[in-house]
N, C-alpha and C positions, 0 to 999 in steps of 0.2 A: 628412528622408530617407524614401524610400518604403518601404513594408512589403516585406520579403523573403520569398520562398517557396522552400523547399528543394525540389529535384527529388526525385522518388521514388527510393528506393534499396532494394536487396534487403536491406540490413542493418536496414531499418526493418520487416522482416517480423514480424508478430505472433508472439510467442514460442510460442503454442499449436501452430504448425506445425513447430516444431523437434523433431527426433527425441528421443523420451523424455519429451515434455511433455504435449501434448493439452489438452483443455478444462479438466479438473479441476485439473491442476497449474498451468495458466496462471492460474486464479483464485487459487491459493495464492501464486504468484509476484507477482501484482498487489499483494498486501498488502505486498510488499517494494519496491514501486515499479517492478517489472519488467514491462513491457508488450510490448516488442519485443526483437529480438536484441541491438541495441546497448545497451539498458538492462541486459541480462544481462551483457554484456561489461564494463559499467561498474559492476556490482555487485562492488565490491572486497572482498577478504577482510578480516575484522575483525582477524585475527591469523594466525599460521602455527604449525603444530606440527611438531616434529622427531621422526622415528622414533627418534633416538638418545636413550638414557636420559640425563637431565640431572642430574648430581650437584650440586644447588643447594640442597637443603633446609637445610643447615647455615647458609646465608647469609640465610635468610628470618626475618621477625619476625611475630608475631601482629598481625593487622590488614592485612597486605599482600594485595593482589590479585595472584594469581600464576597462571601457566600453566606446566606442566611435564610431561615424559614420564617415567613410572616403570613399575615392574613390580609386578603384584599378587602379594602374598606369602601372604595368607590372606583368607577370606570367612566371616562369621559372621552368620546371620540368627536373631534371637531375639525372642520376644514380651515386652512389658512386663507389669507387674502388672495394668494396666488392659486388657490384651488387644491393644494396638497392636503392630504389627510394626516392628522397627528392623533396618536392614541396615547392618552395619559391614564395610568393605572396607579391608584394610591394604595399603598400597603402600610401596615403598622405592626409593631412588635408588642402592642399593648400599651406603650407609653409614647413613642415617637413615630411620626409618619415619614414616608419616603415616597417620592413619585417616580415611577418607571415610565420612560418615554420611548415611543416608537415613531419615527418620522415617516416610515413606510411599513406596511404590515399586511398580511393576508386577511381576508374577511373572516376566516375561521377564528381569529383571535377574539373577535367580539363574542363568540359563543363560549370560548374557553374561560375568559376572565369574568367572573361573577362575584359580586360582593359576598363576603362570608367564606369564600373558598380559601383553603390553605395553599400557599405557593412557595416554592423554593426559587430564589433568584441568586444570580452570580454575575458580578461585573465591577466596574470602577466607579466609585462614588464621585459625583460632581455636585455643584450647587447652582441654583438659579433663583434669583429673588430671595436669597437667604433660606431657601428650602432645599433639603437634601434631594438629590436626583440621581438616577441611573439610566443612561441611554442604551437602548437595545441590549438589555441584559440576557444572559442565558437564563432559562427558567424551566420549571417543571410543576405542573399542577398536581397536587397530592390529593387524590380522590379518597374520600372516606366512606364511599358507599359501594353499591353493587358493580360500579364500572371497573373496579379493580378486583381481581380474583386470586384465590389460591395462596401459595406460599408467601408472596411478597406483601400481601395485604396486612399481615400481622407484624411485619418488620418495622422497628422504630428507626433503624439506620439503613439507608439504601445506597448502593453503589452508584456512582455517576461515571459512565464510561466515555472515552473518546468516541466521537461519532463521525460519520460522513453522511452526505445528503442521501435520504432514502431509508435511513435507520433511525429508530427512536430509542429512548432509554428503556421503555417498557419492553420493546422487542429484544433488546440486548439482554435484559435481565432474564427474559424467558429462555432464550437460547443458551445462555451461560448456565442456567439452572438445569436445562436438559442435558448439557454436556457433562456436568458433574453427576447427575442422576444415572447416566448411562455408563460413564467411563471412569468414575472416581477410583475404582479398584485397579485401574491400569496405570495409575501415576506411580512412577518409580523414583527412587531416591538418587540424588546427585552428590550428596556429601557422605563421607564414610562415618561410621558410628563414633569413632574417636573424636572427630570434629564436632559432631552434634552434642556429644556428652561434655566436651571441653567448654563449649560456649552456651550450653543449655538451649540449643535451637530446637524448635518443633520439627517433626518429620515433614518432608516436602508435601505429602498429601494433606496433612493438617494445615500447613502454612498456606497452601493455595486456597483451601476452603475458607480459611480465616480472612484472606484478602478480599474475598467476594461476599462472604456472608456474616462477617463479624457484626456484633451488636454493640460493640464498644470500640472507639477509635484506637484505644490503647492496644487491643488485640491485633488490629490491622497493622499498627506501627511495629509491633513485635515481629509479625510475619514478614513485613517489608525489610526489616533489618537482616533477617536470615537470607533473603534473596539478594540484598545488596552485598552481603559478605560473599555469597556464592559467586557472583559476577566478578568481584574484585579478586577473589581467591584464584580462579582459573586464569585470569589475565596475568596475575603475578607468578603463577606457575610457569607461564611462558617466559617471563623476564628472568626468573631464576634459572631456567634452562639456558637462556641467552648468556647469563654470567658464566655458568659452568663451561659452555661451549667456547667462549672467547678467552676465559682465564686459564682453562685447564687443557682443552683439546686442541685449540688452534694457536700456535705460537706466532706472535706478531713480529714485525721488523724491529730490531734493536739498533736505533740510530746512535751515533756518537756526536757529541756536541763539539764540532770544529768551528770555533767562532770567527771564521774568516769572512764569509759573505754576510753573516748577520751583524758582525761588528762594522763592516763597511757600510751597510744600510743604516745602522744607528748613527754613524758619523755623518752621513749625508742628510739626516733629518734636520729641518730648520726649526723644530719644536721639541720640547721635552715630553717624553711619554708620561702619562699619568700613572700614579701608583697602582691604580686598578689594571691598567694595560700591562704593566710590568708583572703584576701578580699572575695574571692570566697567561702571559707568555711563559712564566716559570712552570705553571701547572701543565701547559701543553708540552713543553720540552721534557718534563719529568715523565709524562706518558710516552712520548715518542722514544725516549732513551731506555724505556723498560722493555722487557721481553714479551709483554702482552700487547694485543692490538688495541690502539687507542680508539675510544668511542666517546667523544666529548662534544657537548653542546655549549657554544659561547653565546650568551644572551647579552644584549646591550641596546640601549635606545639608539634611534637614528642619530648619527653624529658623535657617538661615544668612542669611535676609533676601532671598530672591529676589523676593518680592512687592513690596517697596518699590522695588527696582531697576526692576522692570517698570513701576511707576506713573510713575517719572521718564521712562521712554521713551515711555509713552503720552501724557504731558503735552507732550513735545516735538512729537509729531504734532499734538495739539490746538492748540498755539500757532501752528502753521503752517496752520491751517484744515482739517485732515484729521480723520477719525475713527480711533479705535483700537478693535480688537475682541480679546477674550480668550475662548478656548474651553477649558473645563474638562471632565474626564471624567465628573463626576457633578453632579447639581443641587445637592447639599448643599455641594460645593466651590465651585460658581459662586456660590451664595448667600453663602458665607463671604467670597469676594472682594468681592462687592457690599457687604456690611456693612463690610468693612475700608476699601474705597475711598471709600464714602460718608462714613465717619467722618473719614478723612484729608483729604478734599476739602471738608469742611464749611466754609461761608462763601466758597468759591471759585466763580466763575461757570461751573460745568461741569455738564453734564447727563449723569448716569450711569444706565444702564438695565440691567435684568436680563431676558433673554429665555429663558423656560423652555419645555420641550416640552409637548405636550398642548394641550387647549383650555381656556381660562379667560378670564374677563372682563377686557377691557383689552388683550388680546394684539394685536388688530388695530391698535389705536392705537399700541402700541409699535413695530410694524412700520412704521407711517407715519412715526413720529419717526426711525426708523433710515434710511428711504428719503429723508427730507427733509433729513437732516443735523442736525436738532435734537438728536438723541441723539449725543453726542460720544464717550463711552466706552461700549461695548456688551459686556456680559458674558453668557455663556450656555454651553450644552452643545452637543450635536449639532444643536440647534434652529437654530444659526447657519448651518448649511450646507444648510438646506432651500431648495428652489428659489424659494419665494415671499419669501425674505428678501433684500432689496436694500439696498445701502449707497449713500449719497450720494457720499462721497469717502473711500474707505478707504485710509488711509496706513500703518497698522501692524497686523499680525496677530500675536497671541501665542497659542501653544498650550501650555497648562499640562499637566504630566505627559504630555508628548507621546508617549511610548512606549505609552500607553494607547489611542492612536488608530492606525488603519491609515494607510498611505501615501496611499491615495486620499482618505480623509477630510481629512487635512491639506491635500492639494492642492486640494480643493474650496473650502475656506475661503480659501486663498491666491489662488484664481482669481476671487474675487468682484469684484475691481476690477482696475485696471491696474497690476500689478506692485507691490503694497505691500511694505514692508519686513517681513521675517519673523524672529520671535524665538521660539525654542523653550525651554521650561523643563523641567528634569529634576531631581528629588530623588534619582534613582538615578545616582550617578556612573558614567560609562562610560569604561573604559580606552581609551587612545589608539588602540590597534590596532583596537578595535571601532568607535570613532567614525569612523576612517578608512574603514571598510567600510560602516557603516550610513549615515553622513551624508556620506561623500565629502569634498566641498570645503567643508563647513560650517565656519565659524569657531567656535572653542570658547572660552568664558570660564568660569573657575572661581571661585566664591566659596568659597575654601578657608580661611575664618576665621569663627569663630562670634562672636556678640555677647559682650562681656566679662562681662555679668551672667548668662550661660547656664551652668548647672552641667552637667557631663558625667553621663550616666546610669551608675550603678554596675551592672555586669553580673556575675552569678554563675552558674556551672554547678552544677546540683544533680541528683543521682541521683533517680529516681522513688521510691526508698526514703526519701528525705528530704522527700517532698512535704508531710507534716504540718508540718514545720518552716517550709516556705515559706508554708503557709496561716497559720501564727502570725504571720509577718512581714507578710503582707497584712492580717491583722486589726489590727495596730498602726497601719497607715496609715489604714485605714477609721475607726478610733477618733479620728483627727485630722481627720475629715470629708474625707478624700481619696477618690479613685476608682481602680478597678483593671480591667485587661483580662486575660482568660484566652483564649489562642488555641490551637486544635487543628487538625491537618492535615485532618481529615475532618468532614463534617456529622453522619453517623450511622455506626453500626457496619458494618464491612465483613467479608464472609466471607473475603476474600482477604488482608486485612491486619489483624494483631492490634494495632490502635492505639486509644488512648482517643479517642473521638469527642466532638464538641462537645455533642451532645444528652445523652449520658450524664454528661459533666462538669457541664453545666448543671443536670441533675436532682440530682446529688450536692451541688453547692454550694448550690443553692436550698433543698433539702429537708433536708439533713443538717448543713451547716457554717455558712452565713451566713443563718440563718433570719430574723434581725431586719433584714436589708438587702434592698433591691430588686435582684434579679438578673434579667437579660434575656439572651436568645439572639438572635444575628443571623448570617445566613449568605447565601451567594450565590444560593440557590434562592428566596429571598423576593422579592416584588414590590418594585420600586424605592421606591415610596411608603412601604411598610412599613419598609424599611431606613432611609430618610431620617427617618421619624418616630422610630424607636428612637435613631438618632444624635442627633436634636434633643433628645430627652429626656435622653440621656446627657450631652450638652454642658450642658444646663440644670441638671444635678445631680439630676434626678429618679430616675436609675438610678445605683446605686453600683458595681455589678459587671456588666461586659459580657462574656459568653462568646461567642466568635466563631471563624469560620474566617478565612482571610487576606483576607476582604472588607474589613477595616479597615486593610489595608496602606497604602492611600492614603485618608485620611479627614480629618475636620475637626479643628481644634485644640481640645483639651480641656485647658487649663492645669492643672485640678485633678486630672487623672489622673496618679498618680505611680508606679503599679506595672504592669508588663507581665510576665505569666507565660506562657511558651511551652511547651506540652506537646509531647513528641516533637520537641524542637529538632533532634535529629540528622537529621530528615527534611527540613529546610529548607536552602536554599542560603544562602550568606553574605549576599548582597545583600538577600534577602528577610528574613532575621533582622534585618539592620540597619534596613530600612524599618519593620519591626514595632516595633523598639526606639525608633524615632523618633517613635512615637505618644505616648510619655511624655517628661517633661522639658521640656514646653512652657511651664511657669510658673517661678516663682522658687524653688519647693521642690525639695529633693533627690528624684530619681526613681531607681527600681530596676527592673532587668530580670532575671528568673529563667529560665534556660534548663534545662528539665527533660529529662534524657537517660534513655533506656531501653537496657538491654543486650540483645544485644551491640553494641558500637560498632565501626565500621570505623575504620581509621587516618585516612581522609579526614574522617569525621564528628568524630573526636576533635580533628583539627587545626582544623576549622571552629569548633568550640565554644571551643577555646583562643584562637583569634584574636579571637572576639567578646568574650571576657572581658578581653582585653588592650588592644584598640583601639576607639576610637570614631570614627576617621578614615574617612569613607566612601570616599575615593579609594584608600586602602591596601586596604580591604576589597574594593572592586570589582576591583582587579587580582588579588587572591588568589582571588576567586570565579571569575574568568575562567580562571585557571590550574587550579583544582580541577575545575570543572564543564564548561567549554567554553561557547561563545557561544550555542548554541541554547537551553540551559536558562536561562542568565543573562538573556537578553534577550527570547526569544520570537520566532521567525522571522516568523510570519504578521502579527502586529500591527506589528512594527517595520519591515517591508520588508527585513529582512536577507536577502541571498541565502543560500539553504541550501547551504552548501558541503559537498560530499560527500567531497572528498579533502583539502581544506586544513584546517589547525588554526590558529586565530587566536592561540593561545598559543605553540605550537612554531614556527610558520612566520612570525614577524614579520619576519625578515630577508628571506624570500621575498616577503612583502607589500610591503615597502619597494622591493625590486627591481622588482616588477611595476608598482608605482605610478609609479616614475621612468620606466620604459619607456613606459607608457600615456600619461602626461601629455606626455612629449617628442613622441610621435607625433601626438597630437591638437592640440597647440599649433602644430605645423608643418602639419598637414593635418586640420582639424576635420571635414570631410565624408568623410574616408578615401577620397578619389577617386584618389589616385596609384596607378599600376600595382602597386607593391610592397605596397600596402595593400588590394588587391582582396579577398583571402581574409579579412582582418580585417573588412572591411565586411560581407561575406556572413555570416560567423559571428556578428558582433555583432548584426546586424539580426534574425537568426533567434532569438537568445536574449534580447535586451534591448529591442526596440523598444517593447513594451507598458510595461515598467517605466520606460523613459526618458520616455515621455509623461506619467507621473505627476509627474516632478520638474522638467520644463522649463516652469515657469510664472513 
């Protein structure tokens, strides 16, 4: 399909030319992703506030994130014994009181907060001396007099926009109103009539105005559903075209199952494959022996046995005269695969090579072996996608910890030869709704069973006040010649966040607690060679305690490491906590994970830690993490290639996603090029949004 160019439209006018904006405010709006008038119209409110006092305080609990409208009943500004100023503002909903507290505040607050004034507040509820409290809430004074003018003065429901420093809610409302007053007639439709009629969606112009100016939240919800569908629909058009391209246009390699090498490997194993591993191997072999290009994701917890499954697939390619390549995110992981594969394939007539980055003796010869086909199994990092690395006959591409690579990096390796089969590995289980969006038509296999000899890691939530007890437990493991990880969210002390950082914890453990053991620090700012050397020494047992940031989330297997201590565990997402916990328990000994929490804890943090202490099932944890945090934080938009949905929520909107997917696949299977008259609008919108992204997946 050819590249589409949208005609110039007045609605694309730079926002600086809008009344009330100008150059300075345009720069501030740019921080919110607003560059033109349409961007401003699509900057949807993050919530809505009602001018009506909401009598809801009696229904709320400590830890809840709440927004409500109340009346200021009293104001008290007083200094502490140390000279700091604390501002307490009492509000009530007519029945119950709540104290808003600011431990630092600008002098202007004293003029803003007046008894009898109506205020909207938003924040997390806490308690102090049995009194409901909210520390440093977001707020807005709702003026009822001449200080507020015009259109917004009469509105009962007001939009609350995302802001950046220098912009206020009143200003945002004024410029949004100016945008619609001037350019509303320029808003064009993005969905064809037959879709609007099928689902009873409001036209785009009406829906945009409903999002900003609705006087009932039900109307705003109805409009948001329309935009969520629109985002899902076009992303699913892309994946539907991906299916047509791979299934109908590009014929894959048809391998034959000659069970010579695979049988030899099976006979060499000192353990029995789990039923889940056997099932996934059958699924992979069925794909590889078909005439379509395999595109499969294998998900499984750390230690579930993805590596051996991968090796069976690579041997099938080698048996058919093809090469197999595996790309890992770090050199130390690539080296680990190389050591494991070399050991497992010992005595078999297979040439396994490891291609690393940088310049070193023998690298040119390795490239020659890859180009000639002498190297049958090729392992490496980003070095594999360099332009001067040529394969002789590449039949299978495996990407390990694939979410660590960008879409373009994955595509470059897969494009090294003529449509090799593609296998992606992930130790981060991905919920089905997320997989449908990120990977579209990828087939998904799950290794949902752990080897029978693997003991579950025992997880405990401990308050920071019990840290000494945890250190005693760690000491007991060290006395058994075991090793331990300590993980912190920050490398060094932050002025903005009062968190224990890795540097301070390292100094404390090394100089005060574990003086007779070797303690080392590793973090993401270090050079890769330094990190790799520390990890090598830790694996070799030369280091007993490793203090780290989350750089060890994906790392080497250290079977002798039996303790994981995670500082400020409330700061981490569920999937990340699960990945960190997976660094221990790799051997036969019982392993332990201590989740150190610091108060105050939000209800969400408390729920996360509770789940971690109860469950070791990565798939259960992944679903809960998506529910609690949303897809952007769970998966990371930029690296994954996940479309950054502005209006859709992958947790709440799964039914809408299913609907959009059914519609998109039905249309594309009938009209892959979107050439029919009724699909003309779809074609234009799709090409303007997705032609670059599509080019990365059609290989």
